[in-house]
N, C-alpha and C positions, 0 to 999 in steps of 0.2 A: 214270309207272311202273306196275307191275302192282298190281292190287288183290288182296284175298283171293279165292281161287277156290273155288267150290262143286264138290266132287268126288263127292258122293253125296246120296241122298235124306235121309239122316240129318242134314242140315244141318251137316256138318263143314266148317268153313272152314279153309283152309290158307293160312298167310302166304305172300306172294309169295317170300320168301327161301327157303322150302322147296319151293314148287311147281315151280320150275325144276329142282331136283335130282330131285324125284320124276318129272318128265316124262323127264329124261335116263335115269334108272334104268329106268322103264317101257319106253322104247324099246330099251334094252339087253337087257331080259328078252325082249321080242318077237323081237329079232334072234337072241338065243341059242337060244331055243326053236324058232324057225322054225315049221313047221307042226305040230310035235309038242307035246304037253302036258307041262309039267314037273310032277313030283311035289313035294309040300311040302318034303321034305328037299333035293331038287335045287335048288329055288327059293331056299331059305335059304342053301345053300352058294354058289350063284351070286351071290346078293345080298351075302353077306359078302365074297367075293372082289372083287366090283365096287366096293364101298365102300372096301375096303382099297386098291385101285388108285387110286381117286379121291383118297384121303388122301395116298398116296405121290406122285402126280403134283403135287398142290398143294404139298407140302413141297419137292419139287424145283424147282418154278417159283419159289417164294418165295426159295429159296436162290440161284437164278440171278439173280433181281432184286436181292437184297441184295449179291451179289458185283458186279453191274453198278454199283450205287449207290456202292460203295466205290471202284471203279476210275474212275468218271466224275468228272471235276473240273469240268466245265461250260465248259471252254475251247473256243474255235472249232476246228472240224475234228476234234473227237473223236467225232462221231456217225458 
C-alpha cells in the first residue's frame, strides 16, 4: 500500500487515504485552469464544486452497488 507522503518542506505528512484524493483534485485544478492562473475565489469555487461532484458520484455508485446486491441472488447465470 501507499505510505504517508511528504508534500512540503514543513514536514506535513498526509495519510495515503487522503493523498490520492488530493492528487485527483490537484490534477482537476490544473486541467480547469489550463495555462491561466486561477484567483483565490475561483479556486475555492472550483474546489467546492469538484468535491460536491465527487460526493454525488460516490453516493450514486454506492446506491447502484446496493441495488445490485439486493437483486443478485448468487444463482448461476445471473452474472
